[in-house]
Residue frames as qw, qx, qy, qz and C-alpha x, y, z in Angstrom:
[[0.184, 0.499, -0.806, 0.259, -23.25, -5.61, -4.24],
 [0.746, -0.244, -0.598, -0.160, -24.10, -9.03, -2.83],
 [0.586, -0.742, 0.127, -0.301, -24.35, -9.48, 0.90],
 [0.726, -0.478, 0.480, 0.121, -21.68, -12.18, 1.00],
 [0.653, 0.703, -0.270, -0.084, -19.15, -12.03, -1.81],
 [0.901, 0.080, -0.204, 0.374, -15.88, -13.90, -2.26],
 [0.274, 0.575, -0.263, 0.725, -14.10, -10.62, -1.44],
 [0.493, -0.618, 0.189, -0.583, -16.02, -10.21, 1.82],
 [0.968, -0.225, -0.113, -0.014, -15.34, -13.85, 2.73],
 [0.743, 0.256, -0.261, 0.561, -11.60, -13.34, 2.35],
 [0.011, -0.613, 0.240, -0.753, -11.69, -10.07, 4.28],
 [0.739, -0.523, 0.049, -0.421, -13.66, -11.67, 7.08],
 [0.958, -0.071, -0.178, 0.214, -11.25, -14.61, 7.21],
 [0.531, 0.405, -0.268, 0.695, -8.24, -12.29, 7.26],
 [0.268, -0.641, 0.166, -0.700, -9.81, -10.07, 9.91],
 [0.876, -0.429, -0.041, -0.216, -10.63, -13.02, 12.14],
 [0.903, 0.047, -0.181, 0.387, -7.09, -14.34, 11.81],
 [0.533, 0.259, -0.152, 0.791, -5.24, -11.06, 12.22],
 [0.266, -0.807, -0.134, -0.510, -7.44, -8.65, 14.16],
 [0.599, -0.765, 0.196, -0.135, -5.66, -7.55, 17.29],
 [0.845, 0.346, -0.322, 0.251, -2.31, -8.77, 16.01],
 [0.030, 0.661, -0.523, 0.537, -0.46, -6.97, 18.76],
 [0.685, -0.355, 0.462, -0.438, -2.16, -9.44, 21.11],
 [0.973, 0.168, 0.056, -0.146, -2.25, -12.53, 18.90],
 [0.769, 0.513, -0.285, 0.254, 1.28, -12.44, 17.58],
 [0.265, -0.766, 0.506, -0.295, 2.98, -12.04, 20.94],
 [0.881, -0.201, 0.422, -0.074, 3.05, -15.84, 21.03],
 [0.064, -0.548, 0.728, 0.407, 6.16, -17.27, 19.30],
 [0.415, 0.158, 0.893, 0.069, 4.10, -20.34, 18.41],
 [0.436, 0.753, 0.427, -0.247, 1.44, -18.24, 16.66],
 [0.118, 0.810, -0.365, -0.445, 4.14, -16.26, 14.84],
 [0.242, -0.296, 0.873, 0.303, 5.64, -19.53, 13.59],
 [0.445, 0.428, 0.785, -0.050, 2.26, -20.82, 12.42],
 [0.340, 0.852, 0.142, -0.372, 1.52, -17.57, 10.59],
 [0.023, 0.696, -0.585, -0.416, 4.89, -17.69, 8.85],
 [0.318, -0.085, 0.925, 0.189, 4.60, -21.36, 7.91],
 [0.429, 0.565, 0.688, -0.153, 1.13, -20.77, 6.51],
 [0.123, 0.684, -0.129, -0.707, 2.15, -17.90, 4.29],
 [0.029, 0.249, -0.780, -0.573, 2.97, -19.93, 1.18],
 [0.094, 0.368, 0.924, 0.038, -0.24, -21.93, 1.51],
 [0.148, 0.731, 0.426, -0.512, -2.30, -18.77, 1.96],
 [0.067, 0.568, -0.384, -0.725, -0.61, -17.10, -1.00],
 [0.034, 0.045, -0.884, -0.465, -1.25, -20.02, -3.33],
 [0.079, 0.495, 0.849, -0.167, -4.77, -20.47, -2.00],
 [0.150, 0.731, 0.245, -0.619, -5.74, -16.84, -2.42],
 [0.086, 0.436, -0.558, -0.701, -4.22, -16.71, -5.89],
 [0.028, 0.178, 0.950, 0.254, -6.34, -19.74, -6.76],
 [0.065, 0.636, 0.710, -0.295, -9.50, -18.15, -5.37],
 [0.113, 0.846, 0.141, -0.502, -9.00, -14.68, -6.82],
 [0.643, 0.558, 0.257, 0.458, -8.35, -13.30, -10.28],
 [0.446, -0.536, -0.080, 0.712, -5.63, -10.79, -9.51],
 [0.190, 0.085, 0.412, 0.887, -6.25, -9.01, -12.80],
 [0.128, -0.697, -0.665, -0.237, -9.92, -8.42, -11.98],
 [0.000, -0.522, 0.095, -0.848, -10.98, -4.97, -10.86],
 [0.103, -0.248, -0.734, 0.624, -11.93, -4.26, -7.27],
 [0.034, 0.752, 0.653, 0.085, -15.53, -3.04, -6.88],
 [0.159, 0.095, -0.016, 0.983, -16.00, 0.68, -7.51],
 [0.043, -0.612, -0.711, 0.345, -18.78, 2.74, -6.00],
 [0.117, 0.770, 0.363, 0.512, -20.83, 5.88, -6.58],
 [0.127, 0.435, -0.297, 0.840, -20.21, 9.25, -4.87],
 [0.625, -0.508, -0.060, -0.590, -23.26, 8.67, -2.68],
 [0.922, -0.206, -0.319, 0.072, -21.49, 5.64, -1.17],
 [0.404, 0.487, -0.447, 0.632, -18.50, 7.62, 0.14],
 [0.577, -0.461, -0.598, 0.312, -18.14, 7.13, 3.89],
 [0.155, -0.941, -0.088, -0.287, -18.77, 10.19, 6.08],
 [0.420, -0.790, 0.446, -0.036, -15.78, 9.16, 8.19],
 [0.853, 0.358, -0.349, 0.148, -12.61, 7.40, 7.09],
 [0.734, -0.655, 0.085, 0.157, -10.49, 6.28, 10.02],
 [0.226, 0.815, -0.532, 0.054, -6.79, 7.07, 10.10],
 [0.984, -0.145, -0.028, 0.098, -4.71, 3.91, 10.14],
 [0.755, 0.169, -0.134, 0.619, -1.08, 3.84, 11.19],
 [0.380, -0.282, -0.194, 0.859, 0.71, 7.10, 11.90],
 [0.139, 0.886, 0.410, -0.164, -0.97, 10.51, 11.85],
 [0.197, 0.962, -0.189, 0.026, 2.20, 12.51, 11.18],
 [0.847, 0.188, -0.244, 0.432, 5.79, 11.44, 10.44],
 [0.518, -0.815, -0.053, 0.253, 8.25, 12.70, 13.05],
 [0.725, 0.035, 0.177, 0.664, 11.25, 13.23, 10.77],
 [0.115, -0.662, 0.007, 0.741, 12.69, 16.77, 10.38],
 [0.118, -0.076, 0.662, 0.737, 12.84, 16.25, 6.60],
 [0.026, -0.550, -0.795, -0.253, 9.12, 15.58, 6.43],
 [0.159, -0.772, -0.394, 0.472, 8.39, 18.59, 8.64],
 [0.151, -0.458, 0.296, 0.824, 10.42, 20.77, 6.24],
 [0.036, 0.191, 0.780, 0.595, 8.52, 19.41, 3.23],
 [0.104, -0.678, -0.726, 0.054, 5.20, 19.99, 4.98],
 [0.178, -0.688, -0.175, 0.681, 6.12, 23.58, 5.88],
 [0.004, -0.384, 0.448, 0.807, 6.78, 24.32, 2.20],
 [0.719, 0.372, 0.165, -0.564, 3.64, 22.63, 0.96],
 [0.828, 0.025, 0.529, 0.185, 5.76, 19.80, -0.48],
 [0.439, 0.868, -0.133, -0.191, 7.22, 22.17, -3.08],
 [0.077, 0.703, -0.705, -0.048, 10.68, 20.62, -2.60],
 [0.753, -0.113, 0.622, -0.185, 9.43, 17.04, -2.22],
 [0.440, 0.462, -0.645, -0.421, 10.55, 14.51, -4.80],
 [0.939, -0.042, 0.272, -0.208, 9.41, 10.95, -5.42],
 [0.007, -0.608, 0.757, 0.238, 12.49, 8.87, -6.10],
 [0.961, 0.180, 0.076, -0.194, 12.33, 5.76, -8.28],
 [0.014, 0.718, -0.695, -0.034, 15.52, 3.73, -8.04],
 [0.732, -0.161, 0.657, -0.083, 16.97, 0.22, -8.00],
 [0.475, 0.043, 0.773, 0.418, 16.64, -2.01, -11.05],
 [0.409, 0.824, 0.333, -0.205, 15.55, 0.72, -13.46],
 [0.651, 0.330, 0.253, 0.635, 17.15, 2.10, -16.59],
 [0.108, 0.571, 0.073, 0.811, 16.13, 5.69, -15.88],
 [0.319, -0.398, -0.635, 0.580, 16.09, 6.64, -12.17],
 [0.054, -0.708, -0.397, -0.582, 13.49, 9.32, -11.48],
 [0.200, -0.304, -0.495, 0.789, 13.00, 12.23, -9.10],
 [0.045, -0.549, -0.600, -0.580, 9.48, 13.49, -9.72],
 [0.110, -0.067, 0.330, -0.935, 7.87, 16.56, -8.18],
 [0.304, 0.409, 0.751, -0.420, 4.28, 16.48, -7.01],
 [0.412, 0.626, -0.037, -0.661, 3.39, 18.76, -9.92],
 [0.244, 0.389, -0.783, -0.420, 4.99, 16.34, -12.37],
 [0.126, 0.140, 0.973, -0.133, 3.02, 13.45, -10.90],
 [0.349, 0.571, 0.513, -0.537, -0.21, 15.41, -11.27],
 [0.326, 0.614, -0.318, -0.645, 0.67, 16.40, -14.85],
 [0.043, 0.208, -0.934, -0.288, 0.96, 12.78, -15.97],
 [0.486, -0.253, -0.716, -0.433, -1.79, 10.21, -16.57],
 [0.291, -0.195, 0.548, -0.759, -4.42, 10.22, -13.81],
 [0.422, -0.275, -0.826, -0.251, -7.04, 7.83, -12.53],
 [0.383, -0.259, 0.363, -0.809, -9.97, 8.48, -10.21],
 [0.532, -0.155, -0.816, -0.163, -11.71, 5.62, -8.43],
 [0.541, -0.451, 0.272, -0.656, -14.15, 5.22, -5.56],
 [0.671, 0.101, -0.734, 0.036, -13.16, 2.09, -3.68],
 [0.747, -0.620, -0.059, -0.233, -13.47, 0.38, -0.32],
 [0.186, 0.577, -0.696, 0.385, -10.57, 0.24, 2.11],
 [0.882, -0.332, -0.284, -0.175, -10.72, -3.02, 4.10],
 [0.080, -0.707, 0.595, -0.373, -8.64, -2.89, 7.27],
 [0.549, 0.079, -0.823, 0.122, -7.29, -6.05, 8.86],
 [0.058, -0.040, 0.654, -0.753, -8.68, -4.73, 12.17],
 [0.120, 0.424, 0.892, -0.102, -12.17, -5.38, 10.85],
 [0.223, 0.735, 0.303, -0.564, -13.44, -1.98, 9.65],
 [0.471, 0.328, 0.552, 0.605, -14.04, -0.69, 6.13],
 [0.101, 0.743, 0.176, -0.638, -14.56, 2.72, 4.54],
 [0.588, 0.544, 0.467, 0.374, -15.21, 4.02, 1.05],
 [0.136, -0.760, 0.071, 0.631, -13.38, 7.01, -0.43],
 [0.667, 0.734, 0.099, 0.085, -12.63, 8.58, -3.78],
 [0.590, -0.517, 0.332, 0.524, -8.96, 8.57, -4.75],
 [0.600, 0.799, -0.030, 0.021, -7.19, 10.34, -7.59],
 [0.489, -0.670, 0.470, 0.302, -3.59, 9.66, -8.47],
 [0.350, 0.632, -0.600, -0.343, -1.00, 8.55, -10.95],
 [0.989, 0.040, -0.059, -0.126, -1.21, 4.93, -12.13],
 [0.587, -0.603, 0.495, 0.215, 1.89, 3.17, -10.85],
 [0.800, 0.272, 0.452, 0.287, 2.26, 1.44, -14.22],
 [0.410, 0.880, 0.069, 0.230, 2.90, 4.77, -15.96],
 [0.282, -0.875, 0.394, -0.011, 5.69, 5.63, -13.52],
 [0.755, -0.263, 0.569, 0.190, 7.31, 2.22, -14.00],
 [0.713, 0.551, 0.333, 0.278, 7.18, 2.57, -17.77],
 [0.134, 0.970, -0.136, 0.147, 8.80, 5.99, -17.48],
 [0.449, -0.723, 0.525, 0.017, 11.58, 4.56, -15.31],
 [0.690, 0.453, -0.544, -0.150, 12.06, 1.48, -17.49],
 [0.697, -0.487, 0.483, -0.208, 12.21, -1.31, -14.93],
 [0.089, 0.474, -0.857, -0.179, 14.66, -4.12, -15.53],
 [0.770, -0.004, -0.538, -0.343, 13.60, -7.64, -16.50],
 [0.443, 0.078, -0.784, 0.428, 15.24, -8.73, -13.24],
 [0.290, -0.225, 0.337, -0.867, 12.69, -6.80, -11.18],
 [0.329, -0.282, -0.899, -0.059, 10.33, -8.99, -9.15],
 [0.310, -0.707, -0.577, 0.268, 9.11, -6.58, -6.46],
 [0.109, 0.675, -0.003, 0.729, 8.67, -2.90, -5.71],
 [0.488, -0.402, -0.552, 0.544, 9.59, -1.65, -2.26],
 [0.061, -0.829, -0.217, -0.512, 7.94, 1.53, -0.98],
 [0.491, -0.119, -0.444, 0.740, 10.11, 3.44, 1.47],
 [0.198, -0.825, -0.439, -0.297, 8.09, 5.86, 3.58],
 [0.109, 0.632, -0.274, 0.717, 8.69, 8.93, 5.73],
 [0.633, -0.580, 0.149, -0.491, 7.11, 7.54, 8.90],
 [0.394, 0.272, -0.840, 0.255, 8.34, 5.05, 11.46],
 [0.769, -0.531, -0.215, -0.285, 7.25, 3.03, 14.47],
 [0.731, -0.647, 0.169, 0.138, 9.52, 3.32, 17.51],
 [0.175, -0.740, 0.527, 0.379, 12.41, 4.27, 15.26],
 [0.510, 0.027, 0.805, 0.303, 11.85, 1.43, 12.79],
 [0.208, 0.285, -0.354, -0.866, 11.21, 2.80, 9.27],
 [0.686, 0.355, 0.518, -0.368, 7.92, 1.89, 7.65],
 [0.167, 0.378, -0.679, -0.607, 8.02, 0.18, 4.29],
 [0.782, 0.237, 0.479, -0.321, 5.88, -2.10, 2.16],
 [0.047, -0.347, 0.765, 0.541, 6.25, -4.09, -1.06],
 [0.782, 0.368, 0.295, -0.409, 4.18, -5.55, -3.86],
 [0.583, -0.035, 0.678, 0.446, 4.91, -7.75, -6.85],
 [0.009, -0.171, 0.454, 0.875, 4.60, -6.75, -10.50],
 [0.074, -0.473, -0.834, -0.273, 1.12, -8.25, -10.87],
 [0.180, -0.795, -0.487, 0.313, -0.22, -5.71, -8.37],
 [0.271, -0.474, 0.137, 0.826, 2.14, -2.98, -9.57],
 [0.012, 0.038, -0.588, -0.808, 0.73, -3.03, -13.11],
 [0.047, 0.570, 0.817, -0.075, -2.89, -3.49, -12.04],
 [0.117, 0.568, 0.324, 0.748, -4.91, -0.54, -13.46],
 [0.440, -0.816, -0.263, -0.269, -6.31, 0.38, -10.03],
 [0.720, -0.399, -0.144, 0.548, -2.89, 0.57, -8.37],
 [0.237, 0.836, 0.084, 0.487, -2.12, 4.27, -8.07],
 [0.410, -0.129, -0.381, 0.818, -0.09, 6.76, -6.09],
 [0.105, -0.810, -0.543, -0.195, -2.94, 8.86, -4.73],
 [0.286, 0.083, -0.187, 0.936, -2.45, 12.58, -4.11],
 [0.376, -0.199, -0.058, -0.903, -6.15, 13.47, -3.79],
 [0.093, -0.245, -0.938, 0.228, -8.81, 12.08, -1.46],
 [0.069, 0.720, 0.663, -0.196, -12.48, 12.92, -1.87],
 [0.361, 0.776, 0.273, 0.439, -11.53, 15.69, -4.33],
 [0.259, -0.949, 0.166, -0.071, -9.28, 17.43, -1.79],
 [0.352, 0.631, -0.657, 0.216, -5.49, 17.31, -1.44],
 [0.776, -0.162, -0.598, 0.113, -4.56, 14.15, 0.44],
 [0.472, -0.834, 0.109, -0.263, -4.62, 14.98, 4.17],
 [0.122, 0.628, -0.724, 0.259, -1.40, 14.50, 6.09],
 [0.596, -0.247, 0.651, -0.401, -3.05, 11.97, 8.40],
 [0.888, 0.297, 0.298, -0.186, -3.95, 9.88, 5.35],
 [0.836, -0.028, 0.359, 0.414, -0.45, 9.94, 3.86],
 [0.355, 0.935, -0.004, -0.006, 0.33, 13.24, 2.12],
 [0.319, 0.448, -0.229, -0.803, 1.81, 14.02, -0.25],
 [0.680, 0.198, -0.529, -0.467, 1.15, 10.60, -1.85],
 [0.584, -0.244, 0.722, -0.281, 0.09, 7.17, -0.66],
 [0.122, 0.122, -0.912, -0.371, -0.08, 3.83, -2.38],
 [0.720, 0.109, 0.291, -0.621, -3.48, 2.42, -3.25],
 [0.151, 0.161, -0.942, -0.254, -3.50, -1.29, -4.10],
 [0.604, -0.106, 0.057, -0.788, -7.21, -1.86, -4.30],
 [0.851, -0.009, -0.476, -0.220, -7.01, -5.66, -4.42],
 [0.546, 0.098, -0.665, 0.500, -5.17, -5.76, -1.06],
 [0.490, -0.703, -0.480, 0.186, -5.92, -5.23, 2.62],
 [0.057, -0.989, -0.061, -0.121, -5.31, -1.85, 4.19],
 [0.601, -0.682, 0.262, 0.324, -1.87, -2.49, 5.66],
 [0.681, 0.152, 0.423, 0.579, -0.44, -2.69, 2.13],
 [0.230, 0.875, 0.291, 0.312, -1.61, 0.88, 1.36],
 [0.612, -0.199, -0.175, 0.745, 1.67, 2.58, 2.30],
 [0.009, -0.975, -0.222, 0.016, 1.42, 6.25, 3.32],
 [0.217, -0.903, 0.275, 0.248, 4.02, 9.03, 3.04],
 [0.897, 0.211, 0.232, 0.312, 5.78, 7.34, 0.10],
 [0.148, -0.865, 0.289, 0.381, 9.23, 8.84, -0.50],
 [0.100, 0.548, -0.750, -0.357, 11.03, 6.29, -2.66],
 [0.940, 0.176, 0.131, -0.262, 10.12, 3.31, -4.83],
 [0.155, -0.592, 0.768, 0.188, 12.87, 0.73, -5.20],
 [0.885, 0.271, -0.232, -0.299, 12.73, -1.98, -7.87],
 [0.313, -0.546, 0.771, -0.100, 14.36, -5.16, -6.57],
 [0.568, 0.189, -0.755, -0.268, 14.88, -8.79, -7.54],
 [0.590, -0.255, -0.744, 0.184, 14.42, -10.08, -3.99],
 [0.419, -0.805, -0.072, -0.415, 13.07, -8.92, -0.64],
 [0.860, -0.300, -0.215, 0.353, 15.82, -10.70, 1.26],
 [0.559, -0.026, -0.111, 0.821, 18.11, -8.31, 3.08],
 [0.087, -0.511, -0.154, -0.841, 15.62, -5.41, 3.06],
 [0.476, -0.484, 0.317, -0.663, 15.00, -4.65, 6.73],
 [0.632, -0.242, 0.667, -0.310, 13.54, -7.87, 8.20],
 [0.015, -0.235, 0.880, 0.413, 13.34, -9.55, 4.80],
 [0.265, 0.368, 0.880, -0.144, 9.60, -10.31, 4.89],
 [0.193, 0.447, 0.597, 0.638, 8.49, -7.51, 2.61],
 [0.205, -0.722, -0.234, -0.618, 6.96, -4.95, 4.97],
 [0.097, -0.458, 0.534, -0.704, 7.06, -3.41, 8.42],
 [0.747, -0.224, 0.261, -0.569, 4.02, -5.31, 9.71],
 [0.931, 0.187, -0.307, -0.064, 5.20, -8.50, 8.06],
 [0.471, 0.435, -0.594, 0.486, 8.57, -8.15, 9.79],
 [0.023, -0.293, 0.583, -0.758, 7.27, -7.22, 13.22],
 [0.555, -0.043, 0.402, -0.728, 3.72, -8.49, 13.68],
 [0.401, 0.035, 0.915, 0.015, 3.40, -11.72, 11.72],
 [0.594, 0.586, 0.139, -0.533, 1.21, -10.26, 8.98],
 [0.749, 0.170, 0.556, 0.318, 1.45, -12.25, 5.77],
 [0.193, -0.313, 0.368, 0.854, 3.11, -10.58, 2.81],
 [0.110, -0.241, -0.699, -0.665, 0.34, -11.46, 0.39],
 [0.163, 0.317, 0.585, -0.729, -2.78, -9.58, 1.49],
 [0.178, -0.058, -0.600, -0.777, -4.92, -10.02, -1.61],
 [0.356, 0.326, 0.680, -0.552, -8.71, -9.78, -1.36]]
């Protein structure tokens, strides 16, 4: 791997712009600038990056000895606590919205379907990175099973955790959704996904920054527009902290 790749340049730029967002985005002026710049950043990053290209994959020897926990460590909802107590035996992944065949898949059903294992680097907007091995179900196979409508433009991931009572959610477009490295991971470093890292399943979008990797995924909703979904900007951090919706690297 080269010492200064296009990927690392974009990560460094994003980290410099967004690190410490709780501090930076308290300014209404900065929030406005970040929002106004979103379309330019999106078009610029799409120009610089081939979104169909694979993210770098690594060897087992490269796996980080420590992988920080980002976001919440444990959802506070009683429903999640009940699922956790039963080893997620009663948990179901719901796929709804603009689909022909709504789904409610058990963890066992997800594991019985097509699987992909990949060793990739997680790049956090706070400036740190870590490498881990992930195994999970390709999102594309779930979408094909559900039969998404031609009207679908985005997928919204509704999660079990929250921040100060505000539900966590994220969204991606269909380019990222059908990317071969986009999976719902249930296994991390050959062990069941730890709760702190998003059990029972978390989203892995390997061409995106860490805040797009939604944990504790409960429901996937196919939609034509992000308008009207919570704050309308496509994700919890986008709604509340000025993060840009497109986080491609």
